[in-house]
C-alpha positions as CSV (number, residue, x, y, z in Angstrom):
1,M,-0.1,-41.0,-14.3
2,R,1.7,-37.7,-14.9
3,T,1.6,-35.0,-12.1
4,G,3.5,-32.3,-14.0
5,R,2.1,-28.9,-14.6
6,T,0.2,-28.0,-17.7
7,P,1.4,-24.9,-19.6
8,A,-1.8,-23.1,-18.5
9,A,-1.0,-23.8,-14.9
10,W,2.5,-22.4,-15.3
11,V,1.1,-19.2,-16.9
12,A,-1.7,-19.0,-14.3
13,H,0.7,-19.1,-11.4
14,A,3.1,-16.6,-13.0
15,V,0.3,-14.1,-13.8
16,G,-1.2,-14.7,-10.3
17,L,2.2,-14.1,-8.6
18,C,2.7,-10.9,-10.6
19,G,-0.9,-9.7,-9.8
20,A,-0.4,-10.4,-6.1
21,A,2.9,-8.5,-6.1
22,V,1.3,-5.5,-7.9
23,L,-1.6,-5.5,-5.4
24,L,0.7,-5.7,-2.4
25,W,2.7,-2.8,-3.8
26,A,-0.6,-0.8,-4.3
27,F,-1.4,-1.2,-0.6
28,S,2.1,-0.3,0.7
29,V,1.3,3.4,0.5
30,P,-0.6,5.5,3.1
31,G,-3.7,5.6,0.9
32,V,-4.3,3.2,-2.0
33,A,-2.6,3.3,-5.4
34,V,-5.8,3.0,-7.4
35,F,-4.4,2.4,-10.9
36,S,-2.0,-0.3,-9.5
37,T,-4.9,-1.9,-7.6
38,L,-7.0,-2.2,-10.7
39,V,-4.1,-3.6,-12.7
40,G,-3.3,-6.1,-9.9
41,L,-7.0,-7.2,-9.6
42,A,-7.2,-7.6,-13.4
43,M,-4.1,-9.8,-13.4
44,L,-5.5,-11.9,-10.6
45,G,-8.8,-12.3,-12.6
46,V,-6.9,-13.5,-15.6
47,A,-4.8,-15.9,-13.4
48,A,-8.0,-17.3,-11.8
49,L,-9.5,-17.9,-15.3
50,L,-6.3,-19.6,-16.5
51,W,-6.1,-21.7,-13.3
52,A,-9.7,-22.9,-13.8
53,V,-8.9,-23.8,-17.5
54,A,-5.8,-25.7,-16.3
55,A,-7.7,-27.5,-13.6
56,Q,-10.4,-28.5,-16.2
57,L,-7.8,-29.7,-18.7
58,S,-6.0,-31.7,-16.0
59,H,-9.2,-33.3,-14.9
60,S,-10.1,-34.1,-18.5
61,A,-6.7,-35.8,-18.8
62,G,-7.5,-38.0,-15.8
63,R,-5.5,-36.2,-13.2
64,T,-8.0,-35.6,-10.4
65,W,-5.6,-33.9,-7.9
66,P,-2.5,-32.5,-9.5
67,L,0.1,-31.2,-7.1
68,W,-0.1,-27.7,-8.5
69,L,-3.8,-27.3,-7.8
70,P,-3.7,-25.8,-4.3
71,I,-0.9,-23.3,-5.2
72,A,-3.2,-20.5,-6.5
73,P,-5.8,-20.7,-3.6
74,A,-2.9,-20.7,-1.1
75,L,-1.4,-17.6,-2.9
76,A,-4.8,-15.9,-2.7
77,I,-5.2,-16.7,1.0
78,V,-1.7,-15.4,1.8
79,T,-2.2,-12.2,-0.3
80,L,-5.6,-11.5,1.4
81,A,-4.0,-12.0,4.8
82,L,-1.2,-9.6,4.0
83,L,-3.6,-7.0,2.7
84,T,-6.0,-7.2,5.7
85,T,-3.2,-6.8,8.1
86,R,-1.7,-3.9,6.1
87,A,1.6,-5.8,6.1
88,P,2.8,-4.2,2.8
89,L,2.5,-0.7,4.3
90,H,4.1,-1.6,7.6
91,A,7.0,-3.4,5.8
92,R,7.7,-0.5,3.5
93,W,7.3,2.0,6.4
94,E,9.8,0.0,8.5
95,F,12.3,0.4,5.6
96,S,11.6,4.1,5.3
97,Q,11.1,5.4,8.8
98,D,14.7,6.3,9.6
99,A,14.8,8.4,6.4
100,F,11.6,10.2,7.5
101,D,13.1,10.7,11.0
102,R,16.2,12.4,9.5
103,V,14.1,14.7,7.3
104,V,11.8,15.8,10.2
105,A,14.8,16.4,12.5
106,E,16.2,19.0,10.0
107,L,12.9,20.9,9.6
108,P,12.1,24.0,11.6
109,K,10.0,23.3,14.7
110,S,6.3,24.1,14.6
111,S,4.4,25.9,17.3
112,A,0.8,26.2,18.3
113,D,0.5,29.3,16.0
114,T,1.8,27.4,13.0
115,S,-0.8,27.1,10.3
116,F,0.0,24.9,7.3
117,E,3.3,26.6,6.4
118,P,4.9,24.9,3.4
119,V,8.4,23.5,4.0
120,K,10.9,22.0,1.5
121,V,11.5,18.3,1.8
122,P,13.2,15.8,-0.6
123,E,11.0,14.4,-3.4
124,R,11.9,10.9,-2.2
125,I,12.1,9.9,1.4
126,G,12.9,6.2,2.0
127,G,10.7,4.2,-0.3
128,Y,8.1,6.9,-0.8
129,R,7.7,9.8,-3.2
130,I,6.6,13.0,-1.4
131,I,5.0,15.8,-3.3
132,S,4.8,18.5,-0.6
133,A,5.0,19.1,3.2
134,N,3.6,21.6,5.6
135,L,4.4,22.5,9.2
136,V,1.3,22.3,11.3
137,P,0.5,22.8,15.0
138,G,2.5,20.1,16.7
139,G,4.4,18.6,13.8
140,V,4.5,18.2,10.0
141,I,2.2,16.8,7.4
142,L,3.8,15.1,4.3
143,Y,1.7,14.5,1.2
144,G,2.4,11.3,-0.6
145,S,2.2,10.9,-4.4
146,N,-0.5,8.3,-4.0
147,G,-3.8,9.4,-2.5
148,A,-6.8,7.4,-1.5
149,F,-8.9,7.5,-4.6
150,F,-10.3,11.1,-4.7
151,N,-8.6,12.0,-1.3
152,D,-5.1,13.1,-0.4
153,A,-2.9,10.8,1.7
154,G,0.5,10.8,3.3
155,F,2.4,10.7,6.5
156,A,2.4,13.0,9.6
157,Y,4.8,13.4,12.4
158,L,2.7,14.5,15.3
159,P,4.6,13.5,18.5
160,D,1.7,14.8,20.8
161,G,-1.0,13.2,18.5
162,P,-3.3,14.8,16.0
163,N,-4.6,18.3,16.9
164,P,-8.2,19.2,16.2
165,S,-7.0,22.3,14.4
166,L,-5.8,20.1,11.6
167,D,-9.4,19.7,10.4
168,H,-9.9,22.9,8.3
169,G,-11.3,23.9,4.9
170,G,-8.2,22.8,2.9
171,F,-7.6,19.6,4.8
172,E,-11.1,18.2,5.5
173,S,-11.9,15.2,7.6
174,P,-8.4,13.9,8.2
175,V,-8.2,10.3,9.4
176,F,-5.0,9.5,11.2
177,R,-3.8,6.0,11.8
178,P,-0.8,5.5,14.1
179,L,2.4,3.9,12.8
180,G,4.3,4.4,16.1
181,D,7.0,6.8,17.4
182,G,4.7,9.8,16.8
183,W,4.2,8.9,13.1
184,Y,0.8,8.5,11.4
185,R,-0.5,7.6,8.0
186,W,-3.4,9.8,7.0
187,T,-6.1,10.4,4.4
188,A,-8.2,13.5,4.0
189,S,-10.7,15.1,1.6
190,W,-9.6,18.1,-0.3
């Protein structure tokens, strides 16, 4: 009795692995990379369909439990666990935080009177593309290139925590989630 993979199983696992990688990358930003998320989900859907076809073909050939059968469900469980713990974001942030710290150290200091004053920052900081930055009371807000669907998203350095004055007409309902060391990821309506 053969236990080798069928060609459909090889393709299913390759497509599934690529789809999982795209999805993990889409969730490594402070918001969500919507287009990448949709591409990753579509790839995972195709992989699931191919896996089901391969499983049926294998069963029809008399192989009731091929060795490759649990690979796709295990990949799905690992991917889901990584997404729910926001591991992609935290891993990418760990890689990038030193670069963000260096950029913020070179910026002018903000004061309580500072009111969303634009400052120049590099277009790429660590593993992230930054489209703009503003000094704000108590720190700096950096806008990432990937928002959260119809919202803006980015990073904020606020060593004393988010200030209520950050919620104003051009930056509505900001939600700050701590990353440590005075850093936050944020999303907000525009």
